[in-house]
N, C-alpha and C positions, 0 to 999 in steps of 0.2 A: 509458249508453256501453258497449259491450263493451269486454273486456282480451283480450289475449293473455296466459297464464302467471296466476300469482295475482293476485286482485284486491287493490288497496293498500287500506291502511286508509282511511278517509275521515275528514275532520275538516270538520263541518257548522257552517256560519257562518249567524247569524241576526241581525237587526235588531229589538232588544227596546225597548219604550217605555214609561217611566215617567211618570206622571201625578203631580204634586204639589198637595197643598192649602196655599195660599197662606197667608201672615201676614206681620208687619211683623218680618221677619228677614231676615238674610242668610246662614243656615248650614240646609243640608238633607242629608237622609241618603239615600245611594243603594241601590238594592236590590243592586247588582253592583259588586263592587270594581273601580277602573279604576287604570291607572298614572297618568295625568294625564287634565286636561281634553279635550286632543285626542281621546280616545277617546269624547267626548261631543259631540252636536248639543243644544245648549239654546234652547229657544222660550218666548219670553216674551211673552204678549197676539198671539199669532201672528207674532211677530218673531224672526227668527233672531239669536241673539246671538254676539258674536265671543270666542273662548275665550282666556284669557290673565288672568294677576291685574292687569294693566295695563290691561286691557280689560272684560268683563263678568262674566267668572267663572273660577274655578279649581278644580281638583279634585284628589283623592289618596286612595288607596282607596275608603271609603263617605262621605266627606267632600266635600260639593258647597259652593263658598262663593263668594256674590255680591259684586259690587263696589259695589251699591247694594241696599239692602232693597225686598224687595217688600211689597205690600199684601194684605189678604185678599179684595180685589175682583180681583187679577190672575189670569191663570192661565197656568200654566207646565207644561212636559213637557219630557222628555229623550229622545233616541234614542241608545241604546249603538250605536257603530260598529265593526263586525267583531267583536263577542264571540263568541269560541271557545264553542261547548256541548258539545264532546267531545274528547277527548285521545286521541293514537295511542300505543295499546301495542305494542310490537314482539312478535311471536310467540315463545312460548317456545323457548329455545335458539337465538335468531337473533342474539343480541349476543355479538359475538367479542372478543379482545383487540385487534385493530385498531380497533374502533369506541370504545375506552377511551381517553382522552387520559393522557400519562404522569402518574403520579402524583396520580391522579383518585382512587384509592379511598383515604378517609382512615380513620382509627380510629373515628369515628362510625359509619361504614357496616357495621362489622364486629359481628356480635351478640356478644354478651359469651359467653366459653366456646366459642367458635366454631371457634377455631383448634386442630385436633388434631395428634396427633403425627403422623399421616400426612403433615401438609401441612408437616411441616419434616424437611428433608433428614438423612441420617446424616452424623454428625461437624460438624453445621451451627453449634452451640451453642459459641460462643468465650468465653474467659476473661472477656473486657470485657461480656459479657452476664449475667455470673453476679456479685451484690452480693457484697462481702465479709461472710464470716461466714454466708452463705445455706444452705449445705448442711448440716444437721443429720444427726447419727448415723443417725437413723430412716431416711436415703434411703441408707444405703451396704449392701453386702452382708454377710453374716455372713464373707466371706473376705476383707473388707478391715480393714487392721489400723488401728485410731482409737486405741487406747489408753483406750477408754470405760469398759472394765470391767477393776474388778481381779482378778487371780488370786489368792485368799487361802489357799489350801492348797500342798501339793506339787503338781509338775504331773504328771499322767498320762503314762503312757509315749508315747500316741499325741498328746501336745501337742508342739506344734512351737515351734522358734526360729529367727530368721533368724541366717544366717552370710554371712560373704564368703567365697567362696571365689576365689580372686586376682583380685578384682575384680569377680565374678558373685555376685550376691544368690542365696542358696539357702535353703531350709526344711530343717530337721531333727529327726527326732523326740526328744524327751525320753529315750528308751529307748538311744538310742546315745550319749548324753554322761553320763548319771546316775552310772555306775560308774567316771569315768575318775579321781576322788579316791581311790578304794579301791586301785587298782591304778597308778597312776603314783608310781613311787618318789620321785620328787622333792619330792612334796608332803608337807609334815608331818602326820602322822595324831592327834597329838596334841599337846597342852602342857599345864603346869601352872605356877604361882607360889603357893607356898604358906610359912606361917611355922610352924618347924620348934621354935620353943622354946614351954616351957608347955604349954598346950592347944593341939596342933596344928590350924591352921586353914586351909583354902584361900582364897586371896585372889582366884584367877581362874585358869579351865580351860576346855581344849576337849577331848572326847571321853576324859575320866576320869568313871570310875563310882564310885570312893573313894580316899580316902588312909590307909594304917595306919601309926600310930607305933608302930613295934617296940620301941626302946627308945634311951637317949640316942643320938643321932646316928646313928640306923637308921630308914629308912621304905620303906615299899611303895607304888608307885605302880600302881594296877590300872586299865588303859586299858578302855575301852569296845569291847569286840569288835565288838558289832552296829554301831555307826557307824565308828569307828577302823578295823576291819580290821586290826589289827596283827600278829595271829597268834603264832607264836614267832618268825617271821623277821623282827624290827625292831631297831634301832640307835639308843640313845638317847643322848642328849647333855645335861648338866646343868651347874651350878654354884650357889656360896651364896657369902653373905658372914657371918662372924662379929661383924662389926662393928670399926670400927678398923682399923690395919694389922698384919697378923700374916703374916709370913714362912712360918710353918708350916700354914695353912689347906689342907685337901684336902677335895675331894669326889669320891667315887668313885661312877659310875653304871654298871648292869650288868642285863642280862637274868636276872631270876629265876623267869621262869616265861611261860607263855603269855599274851600280854596283861598282863604285868606287869613292872614295873621298880623293880629295888632301889637306894636310894639310901642312901650313908654319909657323914658328914661327920665330919672330924679336925680337930682343934687340934695339931698334932705327932703323937704318938701316942696322944692322948686323945680318945675319941668323944665328940663335943662338939654339942650342938644350935646349927644355925644359923638365921639368917632374914635376909633371905628365901632360899629355895631355889626354883631353877627348872630345869624339864627339857623336854626336847621328844623326840618318836621318830618315825622313818621306819621305812617296811616296804612289804613288796610285797602283804601282805594275804593272805598265807599262813602 
């Protein structure tokens, strides 16, 4: 038969016949699977049988079940009615989205690892699609602050800190802030607490290189110029305690040199060792 345009795919139909070797049984195996007995015509001893489990036979898949057993002398065959011997395959690229039912493509029809990033729209993955604690640090760029790595040494000049500039988060190099403690005149450049009696000893200090016991009631505090940057223009305040209540306790604190403070402790007009003695110094680093 001639066709206009493309020739449609053909689905050939044939009538297949199967002959059985009978015996005293009700169960037989079919050569071809069927949906039910209505797809068969069964003939026993040249008599067409009525299909149905309430009648002569039933069938499902490749199982044929008779209502009554045959004998070895019976003849039996069946005819497969309307059995398809080929399938219709659509041409490549011919199935469009309109041919697919809504929600027809299931997970089982998608090959593993077959959904690539090209199939995911930009900004399409929402928070709900990310499991809790699922994003590891190895998936973050180096410029993301995660706190995973400890900085165990002093920052380099190019290391950056985060600061809030009137509510706007900004970054700043360490080189811009590392000298603030040295030049800020409102910051204590050094402090000391020491025992001035007997063998003089330092209880605690900051930016102190050494303490000198000059004589009874006379001490020299040597500030660390490298870190304290106190220089010669520094101002020191201090005090001490002789023990008990004494109206004549006096502590004199004065600059005695570059990065050095002199301390004198008196009980009235008598130079006397005190414990404890405390002092702190301010300066502009010059």
